C-alpha positions in Angstrom: 113.9 148.4 47.2 115.8 151.1 45.0 112.8 151.3 42.7 110.8 151.7 45.4 113.2 154.4 47.2 113.3 156.1 43.4 109.3 156.4 43.7 109.4 158.3 46.6 111.7 160.7 45.6 109.7 161.0 42.3 107.5 163.1 45.0 109.8 165.4 45.7 110.6 166.9 42.1 107.8 169.8 42.5 109.9 171.2 45.5 113.3 171.7 44.3 114.3 174.5 46.1 113.5 173.0 49.7 114.8 169.7 48.6 117.9 171.6 47.5 118.3 173.4 51.4 117.3 170.1 53.0 120.0 168.1 51.2 122.8 170.4 51.7 122.0 170.5 55.1 121.9 166.6 55.3 125.2 166.9 53.4 126.8 169.0 56.3 125.6 166.6 59.2 127.2 163.8 57.1 130.3 166.3 57.1 130.3 167.0 60.7 129.8 163.4 61.8 133.1 162.6 59.6 134.8 165.0 61.4 134.0 163.2 64.6 136.1 160.4 63.4 138.9 162.7 61.5 139.9 164.8 64.7 140.7 161.4 66.5 144.0 160.7 64.9 146.1 163.9 65.1 144.7 164.1 69.0 146.1 160.1 69.5 149.2 160.5 67.6 150.4 163.6 69.0 149.5 163.0 72.7 151.1 159.5 72.2 154.4 161.4 71.0 154.0 163.7 73.4 154.2 160.9 75.8 157.8 160.1 74.5 156.1 156.8 72.3 157.6 156.4 68.8 155.6 155.9 66.0 156.7 153.1 63.5 154.7 153.8 60.7 155.5 157.0 58.7 153.2 156.8 55.9 151.7 160.0 54.6 148.4 159.1 55.9 149.1 160.2 59.4 145.9 162.4 59.3 144.1 165.4 58.0 147.0 167.9 57.7 145.1 171.0 58.7 143.9 169.0 61.9 147.2 167.8 62.4 149.0 171.3 62.2 146.3 173.1 64.4 146.5 170.4 66.7 150.4 170.1 66.8 150.5 174.2 67.9 148.5 173.6 70.3 150.3 171.1 71.8 153.7 172.6 71.2 152.7 176.1 73.0 153.6 175.9 76.7 150.3 178.4 76.9 147.8 175.9 76.0 145.9 173.8 77.7 144.9 170.7 75.6 142.6 169.4 77.6 140.5 172.8 77.6 140.5 173.2 73.9 139.9 169.9 72.8 136.6 169.9 74.2 135.5 173.1 72.6 136.4 171.5 69.5 134.0 168.8 69.8 131.5 170.9 71.1 131.8 172.9 68.0 131.3 169.7 65.8 128.2 168.7 67.7 126.6 172.2 67.6 127.2 172.6 63.5 125.8 168.2 63.5 122.9 169.7 65.5 121.8 172.6 63.9 122.0 171.0 60.3 120.2 168.4 61.8 117.3 170.5 63.2 117.6 172.4 59.7 116.9 169.3 57.2 114.6 168.1 59.8 112.2 170.7 59.5 113.0 171.3 55.6 111.7 167.8 54.8 108.7 167.7 57.4 107.6 170.7 55.2 108.1 169.3 51.8 106.5 166.2 53.7 103.6 167.8 54.9 103.0 170.1 51.5 103.1 166.3 49.2 100.6 165.0 51.7 98.2 168.3 51.4 98.6 167.8 47.4 97.8 163.9 47.1 94.8 164.4 49.8 93.6 167.1 47.9 93.7 165.6 44.5 92.4 162.7 45.8 89.5 164.1 47.1 89.1 166.1 43.9 89.5 163.0 42.3 87.1 161.1 44.2 84.4 164.2 43.6 84.7 163.4 39.9 84.3 159.9 39.8 81.1 158.1 38.1 78.2 156.5 40.5 79.3 153.1 39.4 82.6 153.8 41.0 81.3 154.4 44.7 78.4 151.6 44.0 81.4 149.2 43.7 83.6 150.4 46.6 83.7 149.9 50.0 82.9 153.3 51.8 85.3 152.2 54.5 87.8 151.5 52.1 87.4 154.9 50.5 87.8 156.5 54.1 90.9 154.5 54.3 92.5 155.7 51.5 92.4 159.6 52.0 93.3 159.0 56.1 95.4 156.1 56.6 97.4 155.6 53.5 97.9 159.2 53.2 99.5 158.7 56.9 101.7 156.3 55.7 103.1 157.6 52.7 103.6 160.6 54.7 105.8 159.0 57.3 108.2 157.6 54.4 108.7 160.8 52.8 109.1 162.8 55.9 110.8 160.9 58.2 112.2 157.7 56.3 113.5 159.6 53.0 115.1 162.4 55.4 117.0 159.4 57.2 118.0 157.8 53.5 119.6 160.8 52.4 121.5 161.8 55.8 122.3 158.3 56.8 123.3 157.3 53.1 125.5 160.5 53.1 127.2 160.1 56.2 128.0 156.5 55.6 129.9 157.5 52.2 131.9 160.3 54.2 132.6 157.5 56.8 133.8 155.2 54.3 136.2 157.4 53.0 137.6 158.1 56.1 138.2 153.9 56.9 139.4 153.7 53.3 141.8 156.6 53.8 143.3 155.6 56.7 143.3 151.7 56.1 142.3 150.1 53.0 143.0 146.6 54.2 141.3 147.1 57.0 138.2 148.2 55.2 138.3 145.4 52.7 138.5 143.0 55.7 136.0 144.9 57.3 133.3 144.5 54.0 133.9 140.9 53.7 130.7 140.2 55.4 128.3 142.8 54.7 127.6 141.2 51.1 126.1 138.4 53.3 123.3 140.6 54.9 122.1 141.4 51.0 119.9 138.2 51.1 118.0 138.3 54.5 117.4 142.3 53.7 116.0 141.2 50.6 113.6 138.9 51.9 112.7 141.3 54.7 111.9 144.0 52.3 109.7 141.3 50.0 107.9 140.7 53.0 107.2 144.1 54.4 106.0 145.4 51.0 103.6 142.3 50.9 102.5 142.5 54.4 102.3 146.6 54.0 99.3 145.9 51.6 97.3 143.8 53.4 97.5 145.8 56.6 96.4 148.9 54.6 93.4 146.7 53.1 92.6 145.1 56.6 92.2 149.1 58.0 90.3 149.5 55.0 87.7 146.7 56.2 87.6 147.9 60.1 87.1 151.6 59.2 83.9 149.9 56.9 82.8 148.1 59.7 82.9 151.3 61.9 80.9 153.2 59.2 78.5 150.3 59.4 77.6 150.5 62.9 77.6 154.2 63.2 75.3 154.3 60.7 73.5 151.0 61.1 73.0 151.1 64.7 69.1 151.4 64.3 69.0 148.0 62.4 71.6 146.1 64.5 69.3 146.9 67.7 66.4 146.2 66.3 67.5 142.7 65.0 69.7 142.0 67.8 72.4 142.2 65.9 75.2 142.9 68.5 76.8 139.3 68.7 77.2 138.9 65.0 78.5 142.7 64.0 80.8 141.9 67.7 81.9 138.5 66.2 82.4 139.8 62.3 84.5 142.9 63.6 86.6 140.7 66.4 87.6 138.6 63.3 89.0 141.6 60.9 90.2 143.0 64.0 92.6 139.7 64.9 93.6 139.7 61.2 94.7 143.2 61.5 96.8 142.3 64.5 98.6 139.2 62.9 99.8 141.4 60.1 100.6 144.1 62.4 102.3 141.8 64.5 104.1 140.5 61.3 105.5 143.6 60.4 106.8 144.4 63.8 108.4 141.1 63.8 110.2 141.9 60.1 111.3 145.7 62.0 112.1 144.0 65.1 114.5 141.5 63.7 116.0 143.4 61.3 118.2 145.7 63.3 119.4 142.9 65.7 120.3 141.0 62.4 122.7 144.2 61.6 123.9 144.5 65.2 125.2 140.8 65.1 126.4 141.6 61.7 128.5 144.5 63.2 129.7 142.7 66.1 131.6 140.3 64.0 132.9 142.9 62.3 134.1 144.7 65.2 135.7 141.6 66.8 137.6 141.3 63.2 138.8 144.6 63.0 140.1 144.8 66.7 142.1 141.7 65.9 143.3 142.3 62.6 144.2 146.1 63.9 146.0 145.2 67.1 148.1 143.0 64.8 148.9 145.8 62.4 149.7 148.4 65.3 152.3 145.8 66.6 154.2 145.5 63.3 154.1 149.0 62.8 151.7 149.6 59.8 149.8 152.2 61.2 149.9 154.2 64.2 147.4 154.3 67.3 145.6 157.3 66.0 145.1 156.0 62.4 143.3 152.8 64.3 141.2 155.1 66.5 140.2 157.1 63.5 139.1 153.9 61.5 137.7 152.4 64.5 135.8 155.6 65.4 134.8 155.8 62.0 133.8 152.5 61.9 131.8 152.6 65.4 129.8 155.8 63.9 128.7 153.8 60.7 126.8 151.3 63.0 123.7 153.8 63.8 123.4 154.5 60.2 123.0 150.8 59.2 120.8 150.1 61.8 118.3 153.4 60.7 118.6 152.4 57.2 117.6 148.8 57.9 114.9 149.6 60.0 114.0 152.2 57.5 113.1 149.5 54.7 110.0 148.4 56.9 108.7 152.1 56.8 109.6 152.4 53.2 107.4 149.7 52.0 104.2 150.5 54.0 104.7 153.6 52.4 105.0 152.3 49.1 101.9 150.1 49.9 100.0 153.2 50.7 100.9 155.2 47.5 100.3 152.5 45.1 96.9 152.1 46.7 96.3 155.6 46.7 97.3 155.5 42.8 94.9 152.9 42.2 92.4 155.1 43.0 93.8 158.1 41.1 94.5 155.8 38.3 90.4 154.9 37.8 89.2 156.5 34.7 85.5 158.2 34.9 83.7 156.6 32.1 81.2 159.1 32.0 83.5 162.3 32.4 85.6 161.1 30.1 83.1 161.2 27.0 81.5 164.3 28.0 80.7 166.4 25.1 81.1 170.0 24.6 77.8 171.4 23.6 76.5 174.0 26.5 72.9 173.3 27.2 71.8 176.8 28.2 67.8 175.8 29.2 66.2 172.9 28.1 63.1 172.8 26.5 62.8 169.4 28.2 61.8 166.8 25.0 63.4 163.2 26.1 63.6 160.0 24.2 65.2 156.6 25.0 66.2 155.0 21.8 67.2 151.4 22.0 68.6 151.5 25.5 70.1 148.6 27.0 71.8 149.0 30.5 73.9 146.7 33.0 75.7 147.7 35.9 78.8 145.3 35.4 79.4 143.3 32.3 78.4 139.3 32.7 75.8 140.3 35.2 73.1 140.9 33.1 71.2 143.5 31.8 68.5 145.6 33.8 67.3 147.7 31.0 66.3 145.8 27.8 65.8 147.6 24.7 63.9 150.6 26.1 62.2 153.0 23.5 60.3 156.0 24.9 59.5 159.6 24.1 58.8 162.2 26.4 57.0 165.4 25.0 58.5 168.4 27.1 56.0 170.2 30.1 54.6 166.3 30.5 53.8 164.7 33.5 55.7 160.8 33.0 55.0 158.1 35.9 57.1 155.1 36.1 55.9 152.2 37.7 56.4 148.1 38.6 57.6 145.7 41.2 61.1 146.5 42.6 63.9 145.6 40.7 62.2 146.5 37.4 64.7 149.2 36.3 62.7 152.3 37.4 65.7 153.9 39.5 68.3 152.7 36.8 66.2 154.2 34.0 65.6 157.6 35.7 69.6 157.7 36.6 70.6 157.6 32.9 69.3 160.9 32.3 71.5 163.0 34.5 74.6 160.7 33.7 75.0 158.8 36.1 75.9 155.8 34.3 75.9 155.3 30.7 73.8 153.4 28.7 75.4 150.4 27.7 74.1 150.3 24.0 71.5 152.6 22.8 70.9 156.4 22.6 69.2 159.1 24.8 68.2 162.7 23.2 67.4 165.6 25.1 66.0 168.3 22.4 66.7 166.0 19.6 70.7 165.7 20.7 72.5 163.0 22.4 73.1 163.7 25.9 76.5 162.7 25.7 77.3 165.6 23.1 76.1 168.2 26.1 78.7 169.6 28.2 78.1 167.3 31.9 77.9 170.3 33.9 75.2 172.2 31.8 73.4 169.1 31.6 73.0 168.4 35.2 71.8 171.7 35.4 69.2 171.4 34.0 68.0 168.6 35.9 66.7 168.6 39.4 66.0 165.4 41.4 64.5 164.6 44.6 65.4 160.7 45.5 64.0 158.3 48.1 67.8 158.6 49.9 67.6 161.8 51.6 71.1 163.3 51.7 71.3 166.3 53.7 75.3 167.3 54.7 76.6 168.0 57.8 76.3 172.2 57.4 73.3 174.7 57.6 69.7 174.6 56.4 70.7 177.4 54.3 73.8 175.6 52.5 72.0 172.4 52.2 69.4 174.3 50.2 71.4 176.3 48.0 74.0 173.0 47.7 77.1 175.5 46.6 75.0 178.2 44.6 75.6 181.3 45.1 71.6 182.5 46.3 70.5 185.2 48.4 68.4 184.3 51.4 65.2 185.8 50.1 65.8 183.2 47.0 66.2 180.5 49.8 63.0 181.2 51.7 61.0 181.3 48.6 62.0 177.8 47.7 61.8 176.9 51.4 58.2 178.2 51.6 57.1 176.2 48.3 58.3 173.2 49.9 56.4 173.9 53.0 59.3 174.1 55.2 60.0 177.8 55.8 57.8 178.0 58.7 60.1 175.3 60.8 63.4 176.6 59.9 62.3 180.0 61.2 61.2 178.1 64.2 65.0 177.0 64.8 67.1 178.9 67.0 69.2 179.6 64.4 66.9 180.0 61.4 68.5 179.2 58.0 72.1 179.0 60.2 71.1 176.5 62.2 73.1 173.0 61.7 71.2 169.8 60.6 73.8 167.6 61.9 75.3 164.8 60.2 73.3 162.8 57.6 70.6 165.8 58.7 69.9 163.8 62.2 68.5 166.6 64.2 65.4 166.5 61.6 62.7 164.0 61.2 62.8 162.2 57.7 59.5 164.3 56.7 61.7 167.7 57.5 64.8 166.2 55.9 62.6 165.4 52.8 61.4 168.9 52.6 64.4 170.5 52.4 65.9 168.4 49.5 62.7 169.6 47.6 63.0 172.7 48.2 66.6 172.5 46.4 64.4 171.9 43.2 62.4 174.9 43.8 65.7 176.9 44.5 67.6 175.0 41.5 64.3 175.8 39.0 65.3 173.2 36.4 63.1 173.0 33.4 63.4 168.4 33.6 62.4 167.1 37.2 63.2 163.5 38.2 61.0 162.6 41.8 62.2 159.0 42.8 59.9 158.0 45.6 59.7 162.2 46.3 57.1 161.5 49.5 57.9 158.1 50.3 59.0 159.3 53.5 56.1 161.7 54.6 53.4 161.0 56.8 49.8 161.4 54.7 49.2 165.0 56.1 52.8 166.2 55.0 52.3 164.2 51.6 49.2 166.0 50.9 50.9 169.5 51.5 54.2 168.6 49.5 52.1 167.2 46.6 50.2 170.3 46.1 53.9 172.3 46.2 54.9 169.6 43.5 52.2 170.4 40.9 52.9 173.8 41.1 56.4 173.0 40.6 55.9 170.7 37.5 53.9 173.2 35.8 55.4 173.7 32.3 58.4 170.9 33.1 59.0 167.7 31.9 58.7 165.7 35.3 59.4 162.0 35.7 58.0 160.4 38.6 59.0 156.8 40.4 56.5 155.4 42.1 55.7 152.7 44.4 52.1 154.0 45.6 50.1 154.6 42.7 47.7 157.1 44.2 50.3 160.1 43.6 50.7 159.5 39.4 46.8 158.9 38.8 47.0 162.4 36.9 49.9 161.8 35.1 49.9 162.2 31.1 52.0 159.1 30.8 52.6 156.0 32.6 55.2 153.3 31.6 55.1 150.0 33.5 58.3 148.3 33.8 58.6 144.5 34.4 62.3 142.7 34.6 63.8 145.5 32.6 61.3 145.8 30.3 58.9 148.7 29.0 55.9 146.3 28.9 52.6 148.7 28.9 52.0 152.6 28.5 49.2 154.7 28.7 46.7 157.0 30.9 45.8 155.3 34.5 42.1 155.1 32.7 43.7 153.3 29.8 45.9 150.9 31.9 43.1 150.1 34.0 41.2 149.0 31.1 43.6 146.8 30.0 43.9 144.7 33.1 47.2 144.0 32.7 50.2 144.3 35.1 49.3 148.1 36.4 45.9 147.0 36.9 46.9 144.0 38.9 49.4 146.5 41.0 46.4 148.9 41.3 43.8 146.3 42.6 46.4 145.4 45.0 46.7 148.8 46.5 42.7 149.8 46.3 40.9 146.6 46.1 38.0 148.9 46.6 38.1 151.3 43.7 39.2 148.9 41.3 36.5 148.2 38.5 37.5 145.1 36.3 
């Protein structure tokens, strides 16, 4: 537990001044709490003497000299009403405690919110820099849970729990000083039973941390199910999957409920246990204290001060016991966040330093092998390709043959398992990654638009003028449609471009490439979402875009790549055929077979 607390405290290091003010305020809260128990003794003893009682105990521990002399003066004055001033003194003590409680809580909340903002920003930026491999193996809901739920757990631990640990610990130390000062025999008796609580508290801590991890994982599963519901609702309804999805979600929800219930049980059990322990101690103290008063070993004021301090120790002990569950949940959230922050980006890590200003467009694959995960087999095997700048290359093959995997290696979404890819004669790993990708434009089968304006979806964060954007939109044959929108280029497209048709979304993604004006273009089923008329229009626009650029086209519809300078045929990750459309038809191989399946009336074998 102390190791976990130390880990939370380490988050406070960058905010030393604010932490100092907060901790100083907490110390003042502890001081004023201690005053409540200290002021009791001289009041009780002096009032007891004023009523004509003799105090047998005459030890030097007759209370704080400051308070004793002050109260003696009040009592000895005939014009002073003690009953009037004692409440004022108590009110001052509670006012001081309240003020410094406010100051410490505000400062700790300020620090905690700053920590969480910085952590969330750091996590988001780290996610932005992760490779495609990371996202392909991670659940969407898990990622969302990391940046929302896990961060929130850390916030609760830092803002509330750390504050409680500090102020309650300081209060306990101050009150411990009082009880040992008043009567160390009674203090030792009081704490004989405390070590017995160590084992149950340690057990509570272990279970709380374990369940904290499980709760975070389960909420990630729920986030994933919710994400899949929103984005897969058409498929769910088309295939009548409501009942199946309902049962799947209810199972995850119930598992989360059970884990949360277990955490609640731990939290509910820890406080009553400490309460029972406090009751046992109080009973023993009352018995022994009464005997010591009768024997004349302590005064009634000493005993009341001691007992008040013991009574005031109970809330801090209870809060510290309860804080353990929050600590473990916070540590579980922090560890899950750190697990993401510790993820290495194998692509960015090996980024070179050569800046590629504007590539000529010569591309070469030299004996390239690639696998997504070790042990899962190669999706590309010994690929050797030479692409001359300014040429148009097509890649065809059955689904799963490795077409998309091959083109994803060029912008370094992944790195080859072995072999080398060259652009303009230089290993692409030697190029600065940003400059490499600046030279590559992609239009993919999976159309991605952001919940932003049409303008921003075309510029993708680049500083471009409206004239440049309009020119790109015209080239992509989407300008007329955009001008018909209520707010034209400032119109929001909705989440994933839901306010647009598939064809319109695809044309906006094509407009991005026109605007970027890269020397290398990758079209991965770029016109797959278009109807025949739209496809014909876009194909004409793409022909203009392809002029004097290296173009790589991944296509299932072979009619779109008949005019390609070279066609590569992949099968099971291997390059099995290569040539022009006419050459491949004459070979009467795999390409000719694929073409005959799509256009049986045209093939001449």
